[in-house]
C-alpha positions in Angstrom: -5.1 -33.9 10.6 -5.4 -33.6 14.4 -4.8 -36.8 16.3 -6.4 -36.0 19.7 -8.3 -33.4 21.7 -5.1 -31.5 22.5 -4.2 -31.2 18.8 -7.7 -29.8 18.1 -7.4 -27.3 20.9 -3.7 -26.3 20.7 -3.1 -27.1 17.1 -0.6 -29.5 15.8 2.1 -26.9 15.4 2.1 -25.9 19.1 4.4 -27.5 21.6 3.0 -31.0 22.3 1.3 -31.4 25.7 3.8 -34.0 26.8 6.6 -31.5 26.4 4.6 -28.8 28.3 4.2 -31.3 31.2 7.9 -32.0 31.3 8.7 -28.3 31.2 6.3 -27.7 34.1 7.6 -30.4 36.3 7.3 -28.1 39.3 3.6 -27.2 38.7 2.2 -24.8 41.2 -1.3 -24.5 42.3 -3.3 -21.3 41.8 -3.1 -20.4 45.6 0.7 -20.5 45.2 0.8 -18.4 42.0 -1.6 -15.7 42.9 0.5 -14.2 45.7 3.4 -13.8 43.2 1.1 -11.8 41.0 0.0 -9.3 43.6 1.3 -5.9 42.8 1.2 -6.6 39.1 -1.4 -4.9 36.9 -3.9 -7.1 35.0 -2.5 -5.5 31.8 1.0 -6.7 32.6 -0.2 -10.2 33.5 -2.3 -10.4 30.3 0.7 -9.2 28.2 3.0 -11.8 29.7 0.4 -14.6 29.2 -0.2 -13.6 25.6 3.5 -13.4 24.8 4.4 -16.7 26.6 1.5 -18.5 24.9 2.6 -17.1 21.5 6.1 -18.3 22.2 4.8 -21.7 23.3 2.9 -21.9 19.9 6.1 -21.0 18.1 4.8 -17.6 17.0 1.6 -19.0 15.4 -0.9 -16.2 16.2 -4.0 -18.2 15.2 -3.2 -21.1 17.5 -2.2 -18.8 20.4 -5.5 -17.0 20.0 -7.4 -20.2 20.1 -5.5 -21.4 23.2 -6.4 -18.1 25.0 -9.9 -18.0 23.7 -9.3 -14.8 21.8 -10.3 -13.9 18.2 -7.4 -13.6 15.8 -8.2 -9.9 15.3 -8.0 -9.3 19.1 -4.7 -11.2 19.2 -3.4 -9.2 16.3 -4.4 -5.9 18.0 -2.8 -6.9 21.3 0.5 -7.9 19.5 0.5 -4.6 17.6 0.1 -2.7 20.9 2.8 -4.8 22.6 5.2 -4.2 19.7 4.5 -0.4 19.9 5.3 -0.6 23.6 8.6 -2.2 22.8 7.9 -5.8 23.7 9.8 -8.5 21.7 7.2 -10.5 19.8 8.0 -14.2 19.1 8.3 -14.8 15.4 6.5 -17.7 13.6 8.9 -20.5 13.0 
């Protein structure tokens, strides 16, 4: 059973928020990140966000979809397309 808001949102099998905070010890503000994205397509940025979120959720597609605000069907379709394009899809642990 979820223990706090983050468990409800991320799901208990995603990486705990405390670990995410430690991994992101050098958090950058949006005005620092956006210039690094200039020149990338929205599609490429979205693909990277989906794949990294899926990896952070240990391959759990349902929880990754919830984190990103996507339906499970949309997540499945995106993953299928990324796999067709040759991307490595994180497996569920």
